[in-house]
PyMOL commands that place a pseudoatom at each C-alpha (Angstrom):
pseudoatom trace, name=CA, resn=THR, resi=1, chain=A, elem=C, hetatm=0, pos=[-0.030, -0.070, -0.041]
pseudoatom trace, name=CA, resn=ARG, resi=2, chain=A, elem=C, hetatm=0, pos=[1.102, 3.604, -0.724]
pseudoatom trace, name=CA, resn=ILE, resi=3, chain=A, elem=C, hetatm=0, pos=[0.983, 6.116, 2.074]
pseudoatom trace, name=CA, resn=ASP, resi=4, chain=A, elem=C, hetatm=0, pos=[-0.226, 9.518, 0.970]
pseudoatom trace, name=CA, resn=VAL, resi=5, chain=A, elem=C, hetatm=0, pos=[2.085, 11.780, 3.014]
pseudoatom trace, name=CA, resn=GLU, resi=6, chain=A, elem=C, hetatm=0, pos=[0.283, 14.917, 2.002]
pseudoatom trace, name=CA, resn=ARG, resi=7, chain=A, elem=C, hetatm=0, pos=[-2.813, 13.812, 3.805]
pseudoatom trace, name=CA, resn=MET, resi=8, chain=A, elem=C, hetatm=0, pos=[-1.113, 13.338, 7.107]
pseudoatom trace, name=CA, resn=PRO, resi=9, chain=A, elem=C, hetatm=0, pos=[-1.905, 16.057, 9.552]
pseudoatom trace, name=CA, resn=PHE, resi=10, chain=A, elem=C, hetatm=0, pos=[1.740, 16.604, 10.659]
pseudoatom trace, name=CA, resn=TYR, resi=11, chain=A, elem=C, hetatm=0, pos=[2.835, 17.054, 7.104]
pseudoatom trace, name=CA, resn=ARG, resi=12, chain=A, elem=C, hetatm=0, pos=[0.134, 19.618, 6.317]
pseudoatom trace, name=CA, resn=LEU, resi=13, chain=A, elem=C, hetatm=0, pos=[0.876, 21.510, 9.595]
pseudoatom trace, name=CA, resn=GLY, resi=14, chain=A, elem=C, hetatm=0, pos=[4.569, 21.592, 8.715]
pseudoatom trace, name=CA, resn=MET, resi=15, chain=A, elem=C, hetatm=0, pos=[3.946, 22.834, 5.258]
pseudoatom trace, name=CA, resn=GLU, resi=16, chain=A, elem=C, hetatm=0, pos=[1.576, 25.577, 6.541]
pseudoatom trace, name=CA, resn=ARG, resi=17, chain=A, elem=C, hetatm=0, pos=[4.099, 26.692, 9.110]
pseudoatom trace, name=CA, resn=GLY, resi=18, chain=A, elem=C, hetatm=0, pos=[6.881, 26.751, 6.530]
pseudoatom trace, name=CA, resn=MET, resi=19, chain=A, elem=C, hetatm=0, pos=[4.793, 28.803, 4.166]
pseudoatom trace, name=CA, resn=GLU, resi=20, chain=A, elem=C, hetatm=0, pos=[3.869, 31.241, 6.910]
pseudoatom trace, name=CA, resn=GLN, resi=21, chain=A, elem=C, hetatm=0, pos=[7.473, 31.686, 7.898]
pseudoatom trace, name=CA, resn=GLY, resi=22, chain=A, elem=C, hetatm=0, pos=[8.552, 32.225, 4.316]
pseudoatom trace, name=CA, resn=MET, resi=23, chain=A, elem=C, hetatm=0, pos=[5.923, 34.854, 3.858]
pseudoatom trace, name=CA, resn=GLU, resi=24, chain=A, elem=C, hetatm=0, pos=[6.932, 36.595, 7.061]
pseudoatom trace, name=CA, resn=ARG, resi=25, chain=A, elem=C, hetatm=0, pos=[10.546, 36.658, 5.974]
pseudoatom trace, name=CA, resn=GLY, resi=26, chain=A, elem=C, hetatm=0, pos=[9.642, 37.995, 2.555]
pseudoatom trace, name=CA, resn=MET, resi=27, chain=A, elem=C, hetatm=0, pos=[7.636, 40.782, 4.057]
pseudoatom trace, name=CA, resn=ALA, resi=28, chain=A, elem=C, hetatm=0, pos=[10.404, 41.676, 6.419]
pseudoatom trace, name=CA, resn=LEU, resi=29, chain=A, elem=C, hetatm=0, pos=[12.899, 41.801, 3.604]
pseudoatom trace, name=CA, resn=GLY, resi=30, chain=A, elem=C, hetatm=0, pos=[10.511, 43.942, 1.570]
pseudoatom trace, name=CA, resn=ARG, resi=31, chain=A, elem=C, hetatm=0, pos=[10.124, 46.408, 4.473]
pseudoatom trace, name=CA, resn=GLY, resi=32, chain=A, elem=C, hetatm=0, pos=[13.911, 46.555, 4.940]
pseudoatom trace, name=CA, resn=GLU, resi=33, chain=A, elem=C, hetatm=0, pos=[14.386, 47.268, 1.228]
pseudoatom trace, name=CA, resn=GLY, resi=34, chain=A, elem=C, hetatm=0, pos=[11.838, 50.060, 1.419]
pseudoatom trace, name=CA, resn=GLU, resi=35, chain=A, elem=C, hetatm=0, pos=[13.550, 51.641, 4.440]
pseudoatom trace, name=CA, resn=ILE, resi=36, chain=A, elem=C, hetatm=0, pos=[16.956, 51.528, 2.593]
pseudoatom trace, name=CA, resn=ALA, resi=37, chain=A, elem=C, hetatm=0, pos=[15.377, 53.142, -0.531]
pseudoatom trace, name=CA, resn=LEU, resi=38, chain=A, elem=C, hetatm=0, pos=[13.698, 55.809, 1.503]
pseudoatom trace, name=CA, resn=LEU, resi=39, chain=A, elem=C, hetatm=0, pos=[16.814, 56.810, 3.427]
pseudoatom trace, name=CA, resn=MET, resi=40, chain=A, elem=C, hetatm=0, pos=[18.940, 56.913, 0.219]
pseudoatom trace, name=CA, resn=ARG, resi=41, chain=A, elem=C, hetatm=0, pos=[16.234, 59.119, -1.451]
pseudoatom trace, name=CA, resn=LEU, resi=42, chain=A, elem=C, hetatm=0, pos=[16.134, 61.490, 1.576]
pseudoatom trace, name=CA, resn=LEU, resi=43, chain=A, elem=C, hetatm=0, pos=[19.871, 61.691, 1.745]
pseudoatom trace, name=CA, resn=GLY, resi=44, chain=A, elem=C, hetatm=0, pos=[20.136, 62.259, -2.015]
pseudoatom trace, name=CA, resn=TYR, resi=45, chain=A, elem=C, hetatm=0, pos=[17.597, 65.079, -2.008]
pseudoatom trace, name=CA, resn=LYS, resi=46, chain=A, elem=C, hetatm=0, pos=[19.302, 66.797, 0.881]
pseudoatom trace, name=CA, resn=PHE, resi=47, chain=A, elem=C, hetatm=0, pos=[22.976, 66.159, 0.220]
pseudoatom trace, name=CA, resn=GLY, resi=48, chain=A, elem=C, hetatm=0, pos=[23.272, 65.219, -3.474]
pseudoatom trace, name=CA, resn=ALA, resi=49, chain=A, elem=C, hetatm=0, pos=[24.964, 62.124, -4.835]
pseudoatom trace, name=CA, resn=LEU, resi=50, chain=A, elem=C, hetatm=0, pos=[25.962, 59.661, -2.112]
pseudoatom trace, name=CA, resn=PRO, resi=51, chain=A, elem=C, hetatm=0, pos=[29.430, 58.265, -1.922]
pseudoatom trace, name=CA, resn=SER, resi=52, chain=A, elem=C, hetatm=0, pos=[29.672, 54.490, -2.538]
pseudoatom trace, name=CA, resn=GLY, resi=53, chain=A, elem=C, hetatm=0, pos=[30.863, 53.867, 1.009]
pseudoatom trace, name=CA, resn=ILE, resi=54, chain=A, elem=C, hetatm=0, pos=[27.754, 55.521, 2.397]
pseudoatom trace, name=CA, resn=ARG, resi=55, chain=A, elem=C, hetatm=0, pos=[25.520, 53.544, 0.055]
pseudoatom trace, name=CA, resn=GLN, resi=56, chain=A, elem=C, hetatm=0, pos=[27.165, 50.274, 1.132]
pseudoatom trace, name=CA, resn=ARG, resi=57, chain=A, elem=C, hetatm=0, pos=[26.899, 51.212, 4.810]
pseudoatom trace, name=CA, resn=ILE, resi=58, chain=A, elem=C, hetatm=0, pos=[23.148, 51.798, 4.385]
pseudoatom trace, name=CA, resn=GLU, resi=59, chain=A, elem=C, hetatm=0, pos=[22.614, 48.615, 2.387]
pseudoatom trace, name=CA, resn=THR, resi=60, chain=A, elem=C, hetatm=0, pos=[24.169, 46.550, 5.166]
pseudoatom trace, name=CA, resn=ALA, resi=61, chain=A, elem=C, hetatm=0, pos=[22.689, 48.393, 8.155]
pseudoatom trace, name=CA, resn=ARG, resi=62, chain=A, elem=C, hetatm=0, pos=[20.323, 46.849, 10.701]
pseudoatom trace, name=CA, resn=ALA, resi=63, chain=A, elem=C, hetatm=0, pos=[16.768, 48.137, 11.031]
pseudoatom trace, name=CA, resn=GLU, resi=64, chain=A, elem=C, hetatm=0, pos=[17.587, 50.056, 14.223]
pseudoatom trace, name=CA, resn=GLU, resi=65, chain=A, elem=C, hetatm=0, pos=[20.413, 51.972, 12.487]
pseudoatom trace, name=CA, resn=LEU, resi=66, chain=A, elem=C, hetatm=0, pos=[18.215, 52.802, 9.504]
pseudoatom trace, name=CA, resn=ALA, resi=67, chain=A, elem=C, hetatm=0, pos=[15.525, 54.195, 11.819]
pseudoatom trace, name=CA, resn=LEU, resi=68, chain=A, elem=C, hetatm=0, pos=[18.019, 56.349, 13.662]
pseudoatom trace, name=CA, resn=TRP, resi=69, chain=A, elem=C, hetatm=0, pos=[19.585, 57.684, 10.482]
pseudoatom trace, name=CA, resn=GLU, resi=70, chain=A, elem=C, hetatm=0, pos=[16.109, 58.503, 9.117]
pseudoatom trace, name=CA, resn=GLN, resi=71, chain=A, elem=C, hetatm=0, pos=[15.487, 60.654, 12.192]
pseudoatom trace, name=CA, resn=ARG, resi=72, chain=A, elem=C, hetatm=0, pos=[18.872, 62.351, 11.949]
pseudoatom trace, name=CA, resn=VAL, resi=73, chain=A, elem=C, hetatm=0, pos=[18.502, 63.272, 8.317]
pseudoatom trace, name=CA, resn=LEU, resi=74, chain=A, elem=C, hetatm=0, pos=[15.796, 65.752, 9.282]
pseudoatom trace, name=CA, resn=SER, resi=75, chain=A, elem=C, hetatm=0, pos=[18.080, 67.923, 11.375]
pseudoatom trace, name=CA, resn=ALA, resi=76, chain=A, elem=C, hetatm=0, pos=[21.499, 67.141, 10.021]
pseudoatom trace, name=CA, resn=LYS, resi=77, chain=A, elem=C, hetatm=0, pos=[23.366, 69.908, 8.287]
pseudoatom trace, name=CA, resn=THR, resi=78, chain=A, elem=C, hetatm=0, pos=[25.994, 67.602, 6.794]
pseudoatom trace, name=CA, resn=LEU, resi=79, chain=A, elem=C, hetatm=0, pos=[26.088, 64.034, 5.633]
pseudoatom trace, name=CA, resn=ASP, resi=80, chain=A, elem=C, hetatm=0, pos=[28.523, 63.201, 8.424]
pseudoatom trace, name=CA, resn=GLU, resi=81, chain=A, elem=C, hetatm=0, pos=[26.006, 64.265, 11.057]
pseudoatom trace, name=CA, resn=VAL, resi=82, chain=A, elem=C, hetatm=0, pos=[23.579, 61.644, 9.966]
pseudoatom trace, name=CA, resn=PHE, resi=83, chain=A, elem=C, hetatm=0, pos=[26.091, 58.894, 10.647]
pseudoatom trace, name=CA, resn=LEU, resi=84, chain=A, elem=C, hetatm=0, pos=[27.622, 60.067, 13.953]
for i in range(1, 84): cmd.bond("trace and resi %d" % i, "trace and resi %d" % (i + 1))
show_as sticks, trace
zoom trace
């Protein structure tokens, strides 16, 4: 006899959990990419073209750093003041 694994409750539950986790990760990545794009646009509007080192720093930053820099860009007079 052939066992239909897809009908087993533990298989379905595992698949559902995996799909949910995948969706959550995808949404988090999308939010992170949006934060990066927003910060780069704000900095570009205020200070002009960004040096590649700054762009790389932003692209590899954690969410907490991005949020802090987004706040600082509002009051910073120079690009360096954003990244103190």
